[in-house]
All heavy atoms as an XYZ file, in Angstrom:
886
protein
N     -12.244    -16.557    -31.242
C     -11.363    -16.748    -30.090
C     -10.402    -15.473    -29.927
O      -9.897    -15.043    -30.944
C     -10.558    -17.974    -30.236
C      -9.561    -18.244    -29.130
S      -9.214    -19.998    -28.968
C      -9.830    -20.328    -27.373
N     -10.314    -15.014    -28.724
C      -9.531    -13.813    -28.490
C      -8.007    -14.179    -28.448
O      -7.625    -15.260    -28.025
C      -9.935    -13.258    -27.159
O      -9.070    -12.187    -26.805
N      -7.176    -13.251    -28.916
C      -5.776    -13.531    -28.867
C      -5.135    -12.954    -27.606
O      -3.921    -13.087    -27.403
C      -5.095    -12.862    -30.124
O      -5.292    -11.479    -30.103
N      -5.916    -12.277    -26.759
C      -5.341    -11.661    -25.548
C      -5.082    -12.747    -24.503
O      -5.718    -13.821    -24.526
C      -6.261    -10.607    -24.997
O      -7.433    -11.199    -24.559
N      -4.180    -12.473    -23.669
C      -3.798    -13.426    -22.563
C      -4.700    -13.259    -21.412
O      -4.912    -12.123    -20.914
C      -2.375    -13.225    -22.171
O      -1.505    -13.292    -23.239
C      -1.944    -14.223    -21.085
N      -5.341    -14.314    -20.995
C      -6.259    -14.195    -19.812
C      -5.379    -14.326    -18.514
O      -4.245    -14.873    -18.539
C      -7.321    -15.279    -19.805
O      -6.725    -16.534    -19.538
N      -6.018    -13.921    -17.415
C      -5.229    -13.959    -16.163
C      -4.860    -15.365    -15.715
O      -3.947    -15.600    -15.022
C      -6.007    -13.239    -15.023
O      -7.207    -13.882    -14.852
N      -5.651    -16.329    -16.214
C      -5.342    -17.728    -15.802
C      -4.139    -18.245    -16.461
O      -3.537    -19.273    -16.031
C      -6.580    -18.645    -16.086
O      -6.826    -18.683    -17.472
N      -3.689    -17.557    -17.567
C      -2.529    -18.049    -18.334
C      -1.264    -17.320    -17.850
O      -0.159    -17.779    -18.171
C      -2.696    -17.808    -19.790
C      -3.828    -18.634    -20.370
C      -4.095    -18.257    -21.783
O      -4.029    -17.070    -22.187
N      -4.572    -19.223    -22.575
N      -1.369    -16.255    -17.146
C      -0.222    -15.457    -16.718
C       0.379    -16.135    -15.455
O      -0.273    -16.816    -14.701
C      -0.709    -14.047    -16.329
N       1.688    -15.958    -15.256
C       2.313    -16.530    -14.049
C       1.641    -15.953    -12.836
O       1.305    -14.785    -12.796
C       3.764    -15.993    -14.168
C       3.927    -15.670    -15.652
C       2.629    -15.245    -16.156
N       1.438    -16.801    -11.801
C       0.797    -16.366    -10.600
C       1.519    -15.167     -9.962
O       2.711    -15.103     -9.977
C       0.878    -17.528     -9.650
C       1.118    -18.704    -10.571
C       1.838    -18.215    -11.787
N       0.715    -14.187     -9.625
C       1.287    -12.984     -8.947
C       1.759    -11.937     -9.890
O       2.109    -10.811     -9.447
N       1.830    -12.187    -11.225
C       2.373    -11.197    -12.160
C       1.552     -9.942    -12.186
O       2.079     -8.833    -12.101
C       2.425    -11.778    -13.603
C       2.974    -10.851    -14.639
C       4.362    -10.407    -14.339
C       2.883    -11.482    -15.996
N       0.229    -10.072    -12.236
C      -0.598     -8.872    -12.272
C      -0.581     -8.168    -10.927
O      -0.552     -6.906    -10.897
C      -2.052     -9.251    -12.614
C      -2.169     -9.759    -14.036
C      -2.555    -11.074    -14.298
C      -1.894     -8.914    -15.102
C      -2.676    -11.553    -15.576
C      -1.970     -9.399    -16.397
C      -2.393    -10.698    -16.663
N      -0.468     -8.822     -9.844
C      -0.378     -8.229     -8.511
C       0.946     -7.403     -8.426
O       0.974     -6.268     -8.025
C      -0.454     -9.238     -7.403
N       1.999     -7.989     -8.952
C       3.313     -7.270     -8.949
C       3.217     -6.034     -9.777
O       3.647     -4.954     -9.354
C       4.406     -8.172     -9.502
C       5.718     -7.513     -9.623
C       6.816     -8.435    -10.187
O       6.610     -9.641    -10.280
N       7.895     -7.857    -10.566
N       2.699     -6.118    -10.980
C       2.538     -4.953    -11.876
C       1.653     -3.880    -11.238
O       1.967     -2.715    -11.238
C       1.949     -5.322    -13.203
C       3.008     -6.182    -14.084
C       2.389     -6.636    -15.387
O       1.203     -6.403    -15.624
O       3.130     -7.293    -16.118
N       0.583     -4.295    -10.616
C      -0.357     -3.381     -9.989
C       0.312     -2.631     -8.856
O       0.321     -1.397     -8.769
C      -1.601     -4.106     -9.489
C      -2.590     -3.197     -8.737
C      -3.220     -2.199     -9.655
C      -3.642     -4.073     -8.026
N       0.977     -3.395     -7.931
C       1.612     -2.772     -6.763
C       2.695     -1.810     -7.262
O       2.761     -0.683     -6.785
C       2.232     -3.870     -5.929
C       3.191     -3.306     -4.866
C       1.111     -4.643     -5.181
N       3.572     -2.214     -8.177
C       4.625     -1.330     -8.641
C       4.119     -0.109     -9.261
O       4.621      0.984     -9.064
C       5.611     -2.106     -9.590
C       6.372     -3.229     -8.867
C       7.267     -2.783     -7.723
O       7.665     -1.638     -7.730
O       7.562     -3.644     -6.874
N       3.035     -0.237    -10.065
C       2.443      0.942    -10.723
C       1.831      1.883     -9.737
O       2.007      3.096     -9.793
C       1.340      0.462    -11.728
C       0.761      1.650    -12.462
O       1.465      2.445    -13.066
N      -0.558      1.765    -12.387
N       1.172      1.320     -8.706
C       0.502      2.231     -7.701
C       1.598      2.925     -6.876
O       1.423      4.134     -6.551
C      -0.367      1.404     -6.718
C      -1.601      0.782     -7.404
C      -2.386     -0.112     -6.410
C      -2.525      1.891     -7.922
N       2.675      2.235     -6.500
C       3.686      2.837     -5.709
C       4.411      3.924     -6.521
O       4.737      4.995     -6.008
C       4.694      1.817     -5.228
C       4.027      0.951     -4.148
C       5.983      2.462     -4.637
C       4.839     -0.341     -3.816
N       4.593      3.655     -7.887
C       5.334      4.591     -8.690
C       4.522      5.849     -9.054
O       5.116      6.891     -9.344
C       5.742      3.907    -10.025
C       6.954      2.978     -9.813
O       7.614      3.080     -8.796
O       7.200      2.171    -10.711
N       3.187      5.741     -9.085
C       2.345      6.854     -9.540
C       1.533      7.517     -8.482
O       0.845      8.482     -8.787
C       1.418      6.365    -10.689
O       0.522      5.354    -10.084
C       2.171      5.781    -11.846
N       1.653      7.098     -7.192
C       0.846      7.636     -6.169
C       1.718      8.129     -5.073
O       2.648      7.431     -4.595
C      -0.085      6.541     -5.559
O      -0.808      5.935     -6.636
C      -1.048      7.145     -4.572
N       1.502      9.372     -4.561
C       2.323      9.915     -3.535
C       2.232      9.083     -2.226
O       3.232      8.798     -1.561
C       1.968     11.337     -3.269
C       2.898     11.996     -2.191
C       2.525     13.407     -1.892
C       3.474     14.350     -2.535
N       3.328     15.732     -2.107
N       0.956      8.818     -1.842
C       0.736      8.052     -0.635
C      -0.146      6.841     -0.936
O      -1.285      7.044     -1.452
C       0.036      8.914      0.428
C       0.880     10.139      0.801
C      -0.245      8.087      1.704
C       0.169     11.195      1.540
N       0.353      5.668     -0.725
C      -0.399      4.418     -0.930
C      -0.430      3.614      0.356
O       0.638      3.376      0.945
C       0.209      3.606     -2.077
N      -1.551      3.231      0.769
C      -1.772      2.424      1.968
C      -2.453      1.125      1.564
O      -3.616      1.139      1.177
C      -2.544      3.125      3.088
C      -1.904      4.508      3.437
C      -2.745      2.281      4.270
C      -2.758      5.362      4.394
N      -1.730      0.044      1.767
C      -2.322     -1.294      1.556
C      -2.900     -1.740      2.865
O      -2.169     -1.769      3.893
C      -1.261     -2.265      0.988
C      -0.776     -1.895     -0.327
C       0.281     -0.978     -0.479
C      -1.401     -2.359     -1.525
C       0.737     -0.620     -1.761
C      -0.963     -1.953     -2.798
C       0.137     -1.071     -2.869
N      -4.205     -1.959      2.951
C      -4.972     -2.007      4.179
C      -5.935     -3.121      4.154
O      -6.128     -3.799      3.115
C      -5.683     -0.703      4.370
O      -6.580     -0.685      5.356
N      -6.533     -3.470      5.240
C      -7.739     -4.248      5.349
C      -8.771     -3.486      6.128
O      -8.464     -2.845      7.202
C      -7.491     -5.608      6.008
C      -6.564     -6.456      5.125
C      -6.462     -7.913      5.528
C      -5.615     -8.645      4.494
N      -5.258    -10.011      4.984
N     -10.008     -3.497      5.637
C     -11.060     -2.581      6.154
C     -11.329     -2.831      7.623
O     -11.705     -1.901      8.342
C     -12.306     -2.751      5.367
O     -12.812     -4.058      5.408
N     -11.145     -4.042      8.166
C     -11.516     -4.377      9.509
C     -10.353     -4.185     10.468
O     -10.482     -4.280     11.700
C     -11.959     -5.846      9.580
C     -11.016     -6.791      8.908
C     -11.027     -7.282      7.675
C      -9.755     -7.345      9.455
N     -10.003     -8.102      7.326
C      -9.160     -8.116      8.461
C      -9.150     -7.210     10.704
C      -7.962     -8.836      8.706
C      -7.938     -7.889     10.926
C      -7.343     -8.690      9.873
N      -9.137     -3.861      9.990
C      -7.966     -3.828     10.822
C      -7.799     -2.540     11.617
O      -7.726     -1.483     11.031
C      -6.732     -3.998      9.917
S      -5.145     -3.718     10.657
N      -7.719     -2.593     12.930
C      -7.581     -1.419     13.780
C      -6.230     -0.676     13.520
O      -6.177      0.540     13.615
C      -7.682     -1.873     15.185
C      -7.408     -3.324     15.146
C      -7.790     -3.831     13.783
N      -5.172     -1.375     13.235
C      -3.837     -0.772     12.917
C      -3.960      0.029     11.600
O      -3.359      1.116     11.491
C      -2.772     -1.809     12.884
C      -2.666     -2.555     14.192
N      -2.201     -2.046     15.356
C      -3.004     -3.877     14.433
C      -2.230     -2.963     16.278
N      -2.729     -4.067     15.759
N      -4.678     -0.503     10.645
C      -4.896      0.156      9.378
C      -5.708      1.388      9.574
O      -5.362      2.456      9.020
C      -5.613     -0.760      8.428
S      -4.665     -2.295      7.915
N      -6.757      1.297     10.426
C      -7.582      2.461     10.709
C      -6.761      3.574     11.274
O      -6.883      4.762     10.919
C      -8.704      2.066     11.646
C     -10.063      2.180     10.992
C     -11.196      1.805     11.949
N     -11.539      0.447     11.705
C     -11.597     -0.538     12.530
N     -11.366     -0.338     13.856
N     -11.977     -1.755     12.193
N      -5.881      3.256     12.208
C      -4.997      4.267     12.813
C      -4.088      4.929     11.818
O      -3.899      6.193     11.851
C      -4.211      3.665     13.965
N      -3.499      4.183     10.934
C      -2.609      4.740      9.884
C      -3.376      5.590      8.944
O      -2.934      6.722      8.611
C      -1.847      3.622      9.146
N      -4.617      5.151      8.489
C      -5.403      5.952      7.623
C      -5.832      7.279      8.310
O      -5.839      8.322      7.674
C      -6.572      5.176      7.101
C      -6.135      4.015      6.248
C      -7.347      3.228      5.737
C      -7.971      2.314      6.733
N      -8.929      1.361      6.181
N      -6.182      7.219      9.571
C      -6.561      8.354     10.303
C      -5.472      9.398     10.450
O      -5.628     10.631     10.377
C      -7.106      7.965     11.729
N      -4.241      8.908     10.664
C      -3.077      9.829     10.762
C      -2.954     10.676      9.473
O      -2.785     11.891      9.546
C      -1.789      8.988     10.938
C      -0.548      9.852     11.089
C       0.393      9.161     12.126
C       0.177     10.025      9.853
N      -3.060     10.022      8.277
C      -2.993     10.763      7.031
C      -4.167     11.685      6.882
O      -3.967     12.818      6.444
C      -2.832      9.786      5.867
C      -1.406      9.233      5.681
C      -1.075      8.033      6.311
C      -0.386      9.982      5.118
C       0.233      7.545      6.272
C       0.914      9.426      5.037
C       1.198      8.271      5.629
N      -5.372     11.226      7.195
C      -6.546     12.038      7.035
C      -6.467     13.279      7.955
O      -6.846     14.403      7.537
C      -7.812     11.185      7.346
N      -5.937     13.109      9.138
C      -5.917     14.187     10.071
C      -4.783     15.173      9.829
O      -4.957     16.393      9.850
C      -5.753     13.677     11.519
C      -5.648     14.773     12.585
C      -5.561     14.188     14.014
O      -5.516     12.991     14.202
N      -5.472     15.098     14.962
N      -3.598     14.647      9.532
C      -2.405     15.525      9.418
C      -1.984     15.895      7.990
O      -1.259     16.859      7.809
C      -1.215     14.825     10.115
C      -1.412     14.676     11.586
N      -1.362     15.756     12.458
C      -1.789     13.634     12.332
C      -1.624     15.316     13.693
N      -1.861     14.018     13.636
N      -2.528     15.158      7.038
C      -2.208     15.448      5.573
C      -3.435     15.505      4.790
O      -3.562     14.829      3.719
C      -1.204     14.441      5.064
C       0.049     14.363      5.861
C       0.282     13.296      6.761
C       1.066     15.277      5.762
C       1.385     13.234      7.540
C       2.219     15.216      6.485
C       2.373     14.202      7.430
N      -4.565     16.154      5.215
C      -5.824     16.110      4.497
C      -5.766     16.667      3.031
O      -6.573     16.189      2.194
C      -6.730     16.967      5.341
C      -5.843     17.952      6.015
C      -4.572     17.146      6.262
N      -4.799     17.486      2.694
C      -4.660     18.057      1.375
C      -3.998     17.042      0.396
O      -4.053     17.274     -0.775
C      -3.837     19.392      1.428
C      -2.389     19.220      1.708
C      -2.030     18.872      3.164
O      -2.907     18.879      4.047
O      -0.806     18.577      3.442
N      -3.393     16.027      0.960
C      -2.680     15.042      0.089
C      -3.655     13.901     -0.304
O      -4.362     13.363      0.524
C      -1.485     14.499      0.813
C      -0.437     15.430      1.198
C       0.262     16.041      0.005
O       0.202     15.477     -1.086
O       0.918     17.087      0.201
N      -3.636     13.594     -1.566
C      -4.438     12.472     -1.986
C      -3.762     11.193     -1.538
O      -2.614     10.951     -1.709
C      -4.538     12.438     -3.525
C      -5.450     11.352     -4.065
C      -5.629     11.358     -5.535
O      -5.367     12.464     -6.177
O      -6.060     10.422     -6.082
N      -4.582     10.419     -0.834
C      -4.081      9.126     -0.283
C      -4.827      7.974     -0.936
O      -6.084      7.972     -0.851
C      -4.292      9.073      1.243
O      -3.513     10.181      1.820
C      -3.767      7.800      1.853
N      -4.153      7.072     -1.554
C      -4.733      5.949     -2.173
C      -4.769      4.792     -1.189
O      -3.718      4.420     -0.608
C      -3.915      5.500     -3.416
C      -4.478      4.265     -4.145
C      -5.848      4.471     -4.751
C      -3.535      3.831     -5.196
N      -5.947      4.348     -0.901
C      -6.133      3.243      0.057
C      -6.648      2.019     -0.675
O      -7.680      2.066     -1.384
C      -7.087      3.635      1.144
C      -6.549      4.840      2.003
C      -7.387      2.428      2.128
C      -7.540      5.474      2.869
N      -5.878      0.961     -0.590
C      -6.186     -0.325     -1.275
C      -6.620     -1.319     -0.184
O      -5.788     -1.728      0.594
C      -4.973     -0.859     -2.058
C      -4.424      0.140     -3.076
C      -5.341     -2.160     -2.769
C      -3.359      1.074     -2.572
N      -7.950     -1.524     -0.090
C      -8.455     -2.471      0.889
C      -8.346     -3.868      0.343
O      -9.171     -4.313     -0.478
C      -9.894     -2.090      1.233
C     -10.124     -0.690      1.831
C      -9.572     -0.575      3.250
O      -8.929     -1.507      3.750
O      -9.798      0.495      3.802
N      -7.329     -4.536      0.795
C      -7.019     -5.902      0.249
C      -8.172     -6.952      0.528
O      -8.361     -7.814     -0.329
C      -5.736     -6.407      0.870
C      -4.463     -5.580      0.538
C      -3.239     -6.108      1.241
C      -4.224     -5.431     -0.938
N      -8.871     -6.780      1.593
C      -9.942     -7.736      1.896
C     -11.182     -7.500      1.035
O     -12.116     -8.351      1.026
C     -10.369     -7.651      3.377
C     -10.807     -6.341      3.802
O     -10.232     -5.326      3.428
O     -11.741     -6.289      4.617
N     -11.197     -6.449      0.226
C     -12.343     -6.183     -0.661
C     -11.986     -6.409     -2.084
O     -12.784     -6.039     -2.979
C     -12.788     -4.698     -0.446
C     -13.195     -4.454      1.003
C     -14.243     -3.388      1.156
C     -14.550     -3.218      2.578
N     -15.921     -3.302      2.814
N     -10.866     -6.996     -2.357
C     -10.366     -7.256     -3.718
C     -10.211     -8.764     -3.930
O      -9.732     -9.446     -3.045
C      -9.055     -6.534     -3.995
C      -9.084     -5.062     -3.928
C      -7.705     -4.468     -4.163
N      -7.163     -4.975     -5.464
C      -7.199     -4.228     -6.580
N      -7.694     -2.980     -6.549
N      -6.776     -4.697     -7.717
N     -10.611     -9.229     -5.129
C     -10.348    -10.638     -5.461
C      -8.908    -11.052     -5.450
O      -8.550    -12.149     -5.117
C     -10.978    -10.957     -6.811
C     -12.555    -10.902     -6.764
O     -13.078    -10.987     -5.708
O     -13.070    -10.756     -7.881
N      -8.030    -10.051     -5.804
C      -6.622    -10.314     -5.889
C      -5.860     -9.817     -4.644
O      -4.657     -9.677     -4.616
C      -6.006     -9.661     -7.125
C      -6.216     -8.135     -7.178
O      -6.936     -7.593     -6.333
O      -5.702     -7.533     -8.105
N      -6.598     -9.553     -3.536
C      -5.973     -9.026     -2.347
C      -4.890     -9.921     -1.687
O      -3.857     -9.475     -1.295
N      -5.150    -11.265     -1.764
C      -4.128    -12.180     -1.230
C      -2.869    -12.156     -2.065
O      -1.753    -12.212     -1.523
C      -4.698    -13.645     -1.173
C      -5.698    -13.776     -0.057
O      -5.764    -12.938      0.894
O      -6.504    -14.774     -0.084
N      -3.056    -12.083     -3.429
C      -1.869    -12.003     -4.309
C      -1.101    -10.766     -4.034
O       0.137    -10.756     -4.016
C      -2.245    -12.150     -5.738
C      -2.757    -13.501     -6.118
C      -3.139    -13.565     -7.665
O      -2.738    -12.634     -8.425
O      -3.776    -14.543     -8.011
N      -1.804     -9.632     -3.872
C      -1.148     -8.371     -3.593
C      -0.413     -8.451     -2.298
O       0.738     -7.985     -2.282
C      -2.168     -7.179     -3.589
C      -2.718     -7.004     -5.018
C      -1.516     -5.963     -3.074
C      -3.941     -5.997     -5.060
N      -0.964     -8.950     -1.288
C      -0.298     -9.081     -0.022
C       0.896     -9.976     -0.112
O       1.964     -9.700      0.523
C      -1.288     -9.520      1.127
C      -0.664     -9.350      2.479
C      -1.750     -9.452      3.575
O      -2.904     -9.637      3.350
N      -1.310     -9.222      4.859
N       0.744    -11.063     -0.824
C       1.904    -12.024     -0.955
C       3.079    -11.281     -1.695
O       4.231    -11.435     -1.315
C       1.488    -13.219     -1.824
C       0.604    -14.159     -1.052
O       0.519    -14.031      0.207
O      -0.004    -15.030     -1.659
N       2.747    -10.484     -2.768
C       3.811     -9.734     -3.420
C       4.431     -8.715     -2.548
O       5.613     -8.584     -2.518
C       3.293     -9.066     -4.751
C       4.401     -8.280     -5.304
C       5.505     -8.895     -5.848
C       4.376     -6.922     -5.302
C       6.568     -8.163     -6.405
C       5.422     -6.160     -5.803
C       6.504     -6.813     -6.353
O       7.569     -6.072     -6.872
N       3.596     -8.054     -1.721
C       4.115     -7.008     -0.805
C       5.066     -7.649      0.193
O       6.138     -7.078      0.518
C       3.039     -6.270     -0.070
C       2.319     -5.220     -0.884
C       1.007     -4.865     -0.147
C       3.148     -4.009     -1.204
N       4.772     -8.860      0.638
C       5.595     -9.598      1.580
C       6.965     -9.896      0.926
O       8.022     -9.791      1.527
C       4.940    -10.813      2.087
N       6.903    -10.388     -0.343
C       8.075    -10.647     -1.091
C       8.946     -9.372     -1.296
O      10.165     -9.392     -1.153
C       7.702    -11.288     -2.445
C       8.786    -11.638     -3.319
C       8.296    -12.198     -4.676
O       7.400    -13.023     -4.656
O       8.837    -11.725     -5.716
N       8.257     -8.299     -1.621
C       8.995     -7.050     -1.912
C       9.588     -6.412     -0.759
O      10.720     -5.922     -0.790
C       7.987     -6.089     -2.567
C       8.554     -4.700     -2.888
C       7.510     -3.787     -3.514
C       7.981     -2.357     -3.745
N       9.111     -2.329     -4.702
N       8.853     -6.464      0.448
C       9.260     -5.567      1.609
C       9.650     -6.456      2.778
O      10.270     -5.913      3.706
C       8.080     -4.733      1.984
O       7.036     -5.490      2.507
C       7.577     -3.790      0.892
N       9.309     -7.736      2.789
C       9.551     -8.546      3.973
C       8.535     -8.371      5.064
O       8.592     -9.028      6.072
N       7.565     -7.526      4.832
C       6.476     -7.220      5.741
C       5.261     -8.034      5.313
O       4.736     -7.854      4.256
C       6.146     -5.765      5.812
C       5.033     -5.394      6.752
C       4.706     -3.939      6.811
O       5.605     -3.123      6.691
N       3.453     -3.641      6.882
N       4.756     -8.895      6.245
C       3.606     -9.674      5.891
C       2.255     -9.128      6.430
O       1.222     -9.634      6.083
C       3.753    -11.132      6.511
O       3.859    -11.020      7.910
C       4.961    -11.825      5.860
N       2.332     -8.084      7.238
C       1.148     -7.529      7.900
C       0.651     -6.271      7.149
O       1.369     -5.700      6.326
C       1.385     -7.260      9.371
O       2.485     -6.326      9.450
N      -0.530     -5.832      7.530
C      -1.057     -4.548      7.083
C      -1.253     -3.670      8.297
O      -1.415     -4.167      9.352
C      -2.398     -4.710      6.267
C      -2.118     -5.373      4.948
C      -3.400     -5.500      7.097
N      -1.217     -2.393      8.130
C      -1.062     -1.650      6.897
C       0.376     -1.749      6.376
O       1.275     -1.955      7.172
C      -1.445     -0.224      7.228
C      -1.023     -0.090      8.665
C      -1.337     -1.462      9.237
N       0.470     -1.550      5.092
C       1.786     -1.423      4.462
C       1.742     -0.058      3.739
O       1.109      0.088      2.713
C       2.033     -2.592      3.563
C       3.585     -2.802      3.280
O       4.363     -1.914      3.395
N       3.925     -4.025      2.954
N       2.479      0.857      4.293
C       2.392      2.316      3.900
C       3.619      2.659      3.047
O       4.781      2.365      3.409
C       2.310      3.222      5.109
C       2.289      4.741      4.703
C       1.126      2.872      5.988
N       3.356      3.312      1.937
C       4.400      3.850      1.012
C       4.142      5.339      0.790
O       3.026      5.759      0.554
C       4.336      3.154     -0.326
C       4.729      1.716     -0.337
C       3.846      0.709      0.053
C       6.014      1.324     -0.692
C       4.229     -0.609      0.120
C       6.395      0.041     -0.654
C       5.495     -0.955     -0.245
N       5.234      6.099      0.883
C       5.180      7.566      0.664
C       6.294      7.902     -0.371
O       7.453      7.575     -0.044
C       5.310      8.358      1.937
C       5.319      9.863      1.628
C       4.180      8.040      2.944
N       5.920      8.527     -1.417
C       6.901      8.872     -2.503
C       7.812      7.737     -2.788
O       9.048      7.908     -2.758
C       7.696     10.145     -2.045
C       6.918     11.400     -2.383
O       6.324     11.515     -3.431
N       6.888     12.366     -1.439
N       7.242      6.641     -3.077
C       7.908      5.399     -3.542
C       8.803      4.706     -2.477
O       9.481      3.731     -2.738
C       8.797      5.670     -4.827
C       8.037      6.240     -5.932
C       8.923      6.564     -7.119
C       8.114      7.254     -8.183
N       8.867      7.616     -9.350
N       8.688      5.215     -1.199
C       9.488      4.601     -0.115
C       8.537      3.871      0.802
O       7.556      4.473      1.314
C      10.237      5.696      0.557
C      11.028      5.126      1.678
C      11.995      6.113      2.292
N      12.499      5.543      3.508
C      12.695      6.282      4.605
N      12.496      7.603      4.638
N      13.117      5.739      5.710
N       8.827      2.670      1.152
C       8.053      1.980      2.145
C       8.366      2.541      3.544
O       9.563      2.641      3.951
C       8.348      0.436      2.159
C       7.365     -0.233      3.081
C       7.947     -1.471      3.785
O       9.150     -1.606      3.917
N       6.997     -2.347      4.193
N       7.303      2.895      4.232
C       7.450      3.397      5.590
C       7.313      2.156      6.557
O       8.103      2.011      7.457
C       6.346      4.423      5.957
C       6.295      5.571      4.946
C       6.493      4.939      7.393
C       7.626      6.295      4.819
N       6.332      1.309      6.292
C       6.121      0.133      7.093
C       4.676      0.038      7.565
O       3.768      0.544      6.881
N       4.481     -0.523      8.734
C       3.172     -0.703      9.293
C       2.737      0.545     10.147
O       3.438      1.627     10.066
N       1.722      0.396     10.938
C       1.232      1.493     11.712
C       2.266      2.023     12.712
O       2.462      3.202     12.823
C      -0.053      1.088     12.436
C      -0.639      2.246     13.216
O      -0.786      3.360     12.660
N      -0.823      2.109     14.513
N       2.930      1.135     13.429
C       3.866      1.600     14.499
C       4.995      2.422     13.820
O       5.328      3.483     14.336
C       4.510      0.389     15.179
C       3.504     -0.303     16.148
O       2.410      0.270     16.410
O       3.833     -1.386     16.609
N       5.536      1.933     12.785
C       6.624      2.648     12.039
C       6.098      3.971     11.459
O       6.819      5.006     11.421
C       7.295      1.796     11.017
C       8.136      0.698     11.588
C       8.872     -0.097     10.517
C       9.744     -1.135     11.232
N      10.392     -1.951     10.167
N       4.898      3.942     10.948
C       4.296      5.183     10.364
C       4.075      6.186     11.435
O       4.390      7.397     11.252
C       2.991      4.889      9.669
O       3.286      3.875      8.574
C       2.401      6.059      8.999
N       3.583      5.832     12.584
C       3.322      6.678     13.698
C       4.677      7.263     14.178
O       4.819      8.462     14.429
C       2.591      6.027     14.847
C       1.203      5.550     14.471
C       0.119      6.596     14.251
O       0.292      7.751     14.673
N      -0.914      6.240     13.565
N       5.679      6.420     14.292
C       7.004      6.844     14.725
C       7.622      7.843     13.725
O       8.263      8.845     14.113
C       7.863      5.655     14.948
N       7.443      7.568     12.482
C       7.959      8.419     11.403
C       7.277      9.806     11.480
O       7.862     10.874     11.250
C       7.821      7.833     10.068
N       5.976      9.801     11.819
C       5.253     11.097     11.909
C       5.833     11.895     13.149
O       6.172     13.088     13.041
C       3.811     10.880     12.083
C       3.057     12.134     12.316
C       2.942     13.087     11.282
C       2.506     12.461     13.608
C       2.247     14.311     11.511
C       1.914     13.648     13.772
C       1.726     14.586     12.783
N       5.980     11.182     14.291
C       6.486     11.837     15.486
C       7.897     12.433     15.293
O       8.194     13.476     15.873
C       6.450     10.865     16.697
C       5.030     10.591     17.198
C       5.063      9.829     18.519
N       5.763      8.553     18.492
C       5.244      7.424     18.115
N       3.939      7.360     17.748
N       5.922      6.277     18.039
N       8.683     11.702     14.556
C      10.064     12.196     14.384
C      10.232     13.273     13.278
O      11.242     13.918     13.145
C      10.960     11.034     13.891
O      10.671     10.683     12.545
N       9.081     13.539     12.549
C       9.158     14.493     11.493
C       9.552     13.923     10.149
O       9.430     14.570      9.076
N       9.989     12.675     10.109
C      10.409     12.018      8.847
C       9.199     11.874      7.816
O       9.387     12.098      6.685
C      11.031     10.666      9.147
C      11.462      9.877      7.977
C      12.674     10.463      7.172
O      13.271     11.425      7.627
O      12.974      9.958      6.084
N       8.065     11.520      8.374
C       6.896     11.349      7.507
C       6.504     12.689      6.765
O       6.305     12.666      5.595
C       5.706     10.763      8.284
C       4.516     10.355      7.486
C       4.891      9.231      6.499
C       3.352      9.902      8.369
N       6.507     13.722      7.569
C       6.178     15.001      6.953
C       7.244     15.435      5.903
O       6.848     15.909      4.816
C       6.125     16.126      8.103
O       5.120     15.705      9.009
C       5.830     17.467      7.522
N       8.495     15.123      6.197
C       9.504     15.434      5.216
C       9.312     14.605      3.917
O       9.375     15.160      2.790
C      10.906     15.072      5.768
C      12.087     15.512      4.878
C      13.412     14.986      5.329
N      13.582     13.483      5.232
C      13.790     12.856      4.059
N      13.830     13.486      2.973
N      13.844     11.568      4.022
N       8.923     13.345      4.005
C       8.717     12.478      2.841
C       7.489     12.957      2.121
O       7.491     12.983      0.803
C       8.567     11.053      3.309
C       9.921     10.340      3.649
C       9.580      9.009      4.289
C      10.787     10.278      2.454
N       6.425     13.298      2.824
C       5.205     13.738      2.142
C       5.451     15.025      1.378
O       4.947     15.231      0.283
C       4.029     13.958      3.134
C       2.883     14.717      2.527
C       3.581     12.610      3.701
N       6.269     15.877      1.900
C       6.589     17.189      1.281
C       7.664     17.197      0.193
O       7.960     18.219     -0.306
C       6.911     18.217      2.382
C       5.697     18.543      3.242
O       4.591     18.547      2.750
N       5.898     18.798      4.500
N       8.217     16.029     -0.098
C       9.225     15.956     -1.148
C       8.664     16.378     -2.488
O       7.512     16.151     -2.804
C       9.763     14.535     -1.250
C      10.742     14.111     -0.235
C      11.200     12.705     -0.438
C      11.969     15.022     -0.137
């Protein structure tokens, strides 16, 4: 019998919380997305077009077994229940509308270049 703790014994959402916090802390650009979402597509396209040299981590929640837990934790952390949920240099930008607005104002470029 193994002495390690299985995911079924851990408090619900614990692994999602650790994963989200680790990704935000260690990745310059993290986009929590759903592959079918047109708003997510627009946010991902903005980064691909305007910041192609920057590594962008895209987490497709609908393709992960723990996607619902991750989205639930993001809602708890940020108050935002929708996707995309964009983070740049550990700062939440928001969804597509806020990300596009931050790009237009120059704020997104400033954050990416920190």
